[in-house]
C-alpha positions in Angstrom: -21.4 -33.4 -68.4 -19.3 -30.8 -70.0 -17.0 -28.0 -68.9 -19.6 -25.6 -69.8 -21.8 -27.0 -67.1 -19.1 -26.7 -64.4 -16.5 -23.6 -65.1 -16.7 -20.4 -63.0 -17.2 -17.3 -65.0 -15.9 -15.2 -62.1 -12.2 -15.6 -63.0 -9.5 -13.1 -61.7 -6.9 -11.9 -63.6 -3.6 -9.9 -63.4 -1.1 -8.2 -65.8 2.5 -9.4 -66.3 3.9 -6.3 -65.2 1.8 -6.1 -62.0 3.8 -6.2 -58.6 3.8 -9.6 -57.2 2.8 -8.5 -53.8 -0.4 -7.0 -55.4 -1.2 -10.4 -56.9 -0.5 -12.1 -53.7 -3.0 -10.0 -52.1 -5.6 -10.5 -54.5 -5.1 -14.3 -54.0 -5.7 -13.6 -50.3 -8.6 -11.3 -50.6 -10.4 -13.2 -53.4 -9.8 -16.6 -51.6 -8.5 -18.1 -54.9 -5.4 -20.1 -55.5 -4.7 -18.9 -59.1 -5.0 -15.8 -61.3 -5.1 -15.7 -65.3 -2.4 -13.4 -66.7 -3.7 -11.2 -69.4 -1.9 -8.5 -71.4 -3.6 -5.3 -70.6 -3.7 -4.0 -73.9 -5.5 -7.1 -75.5 -9.2 -6.3 -75.4 -9.8 -9.9 -76.5 -8.7 -11.0 -73.1 -6.6 -14.0 -74.2 -4.6 -15.8 -71.4 -0.9 -15.7 -71.7 -0.2 -17.2 -68.5 -1.4 -18.5 -64.9 0.0 -17.4 -61.6 -0.6 -19.6 -58.4 0.2 -19.2 -54.9 2.9 -22.0 -55.6 4.4 -19.9 -58.3 5.0 -16.9 -56.1 6.5 -19.3 -53.3 8.8 -21.0 -55.8 9.7 -17.8 -57.6 10.5 -15.9 -54.4 12.5 -18.6 -53.3 14.4 -19.3 -56.5 15.2 -15.7 -57.1 15.9 -15.0 -53.4 14.0 -11.8 -53.7 11.3 -9.9 -51.9 7.8 -9.7 -53.2 8.0 -6.2 -53.4 10.8 -6.4 -56.2 9.1 -9.1 -58.4 6.5 -8.7 -60.8 3.8 -11.3 -62.0 5.9 -11.8 -65.1 9.0 -12.9 -63.2 7.3 -15.8 -61.6 4.3 -16.7 -63.6 3.6 -20.0 -65.8 4.3 -18.6 -69.1 1.8 -21.0 -70.6 -1.8 -21.0 -70.0 -3.1 -24.6 -70.6 -6.7 -23.6 -71.8 -9.7 -25.6 -72.2 -12.9 -25.1 -74.2 -16.6 -25.2 -72.8 -17.5 -28.1 -75.0 -15.0 -30.7 -73.4 -16.5 -33.8 -71.6 -15.3 -34.0 -67.9 -13.3 -36.9 -68.7 -11.5 -34.9 -71.5 -10.9 -31.8 -69.2 -9.3 -34.1 -66.6 -7.2 -35.7 -69.2 -6.0 -32.3 -70.3 -5.3 -31.0 -66.9 -3.4 -34.2 -66.0 -1.5 -34.1 -69.2 -0.2 -30.6 -68.2 0.2 -31.4 -64.5 -2.1 -28.5 -63.7 -5.0 -28.2 -61.3 -6.7 -25.3 -62.9 -7.3 -24.1 -66.6 -8.7 -21.0 -68.2 -11.8 -21.6 -70.2 -11.9 -20.0 -73.6 -14.2 -19.6 -76.4 -13.3 -20.5 -80.0 -11.6 -17.1 -80.6 -9.4 -17.7 -77.5 -11.1 -15.1 -75.3 -11.2 -16.0 -71.7 -14.7 -16.8 -70.4 -13.9 -18.5 -67.1 -11.9 -21.1 -65.2 -12.3 -24.5 -64.3 -10.7 -26.3 -61.5 -10.1 -29.8 -60.0 -12.6 -28.6 -57.1 -15.1 -28.2 -59.9 -14.5 -31.3 -61.7 -14.2 -33.7 -58.7 -17.8 -33.3 -57.4 -19.3 -33.9 -60.7 -17.3 -37.1 -61.3 -18.0 -38.2 -57.9 -21.7 -37.7 -58.8 -21.5 -39.8 -62.0 -19.6 -42.5 -59.9 -22.4 -42.4 -57.5 -25.0 -43.1 -60.1 -23.0 -45.9 -61.6 -22.8 -47.7 -58.0 -26.6 -47.3 -57.6 -26.9 -49.0 -61.1 -24.9 -51.9 -59.9 -27.2 -52.2 -56.7 -30.5 -51.9 -58.9 -29.2 -54.8 -61.2 -28.4 -57.0 -58.0 -32.1 -56.1 -56.6 -33.6 -57.4 -59.9 -31.5 -60.5 -60.0 -32.6 -61.4 -56.6 -36.5 -61.0 -57.3 -38.1 -64.4 -58.1 -38.3 -65.1 -61.9 -42.0 -65.7 -61.9 -42.9 -62.8 -59.5 -45.9 -61.0 -60.9 -46.2 -63.4 -63.9 -48.6 -66.3 -64.5 -46.7 -69.7 -64.2 -46.6 -71.9 -67.2 
């Protein structure tokens, strides 16, 4: 299975100059844990960063500032670690793990934002693969327990 089979095309985004309080409200209203940061003047919608609920809390505490005084650009992760839809699940997990993130924007070959994939998307697919593997192990054991000559003419 590939990222193309799992990612969500309904990605929410914000601009770096947007008020942090507006971004925090958007996270709450949309029930999401991250927003992709895009430059408002970039028609290609290439990700420039990510903003998570954790970035907001850490940024506010680090700066000892009010949400109303900060912008998205003040606290966002300045690198968007992106993945492409052609990656296998294991490759996507390795990419997320390698960057220490739980979500990544999905981009097309030109770097344009087409969606987002998260640990929440990958884990059920991986669990399904593991379940199939476990079933295979059980199937092999049942075949080994069947009498060798069952259904065959004995010599």
